[in-house]
C-alpha positions in Angstrom: 41.2 -15.6 145.3 43.9 -18.3 144.6 44.1 -18.8 148.3 40.4 -19.2 148.7 40.4 -21.7 145.9 43.3 -23.7 147.4 41.5 -23.8 150.7 38.3 -24.8 149.2 40.2 -27.7 147.1 42.0 -28.6 150.6 38.6 -29.1 152.3 37.1 -31.2 149.7 40.2 -33.4 149.5 39.9 -33.7 153.3 36.3 -34.7 153.2 37.3 -37.3 150.4 40.1 -38.7 152.6 37.8 -39.0 155.9 34.9 -40.4 153.8 37.2 -43.2 152.4 38.9 -43.8 155.6 35.6 -44.0 157.6 34.1 -46.4 155.1 37.2 -48.7 155.2 38.2 -48.2 158.6 37.0 -51.6 159.8 39.2 -53.6 157.4 41.9 -51.5 156.7 45.3 -52.5 157.9 48.1 -49.9 159.5 49.9 -50.0 156.0 46.7 -49.3 154.0 46.1 -46.3 156.5 49.8 -45.1 155.9 49.2 -45.6 152.1 45.8 -43.5 152.3 47.6 -40.8 154.0 50.6 -40.6 151.9 48.5 -40.5 148.9 46.4 -37.6 150.5 49.5 -35.6 151.0 50.8 -36.3 147.5 47.5 -34.8 146.3 47.9 -31.8 148.5 51.3 -31.1 147.3 50.2 -31.0 143.7 47.7 -28.3 144.4 50.6 -25.9 145.2 
């Protein structure tokens, strides 16, 4: 059950990340992309 929940949360976070990146893609610099990716992985690590 915990595994399914973690997977569900992971998929939700992934959707959040993609929607944020797609919306901001046009005006995001490389550093902002790296920051967004780093933030995403930090959030993922807190789930486990």
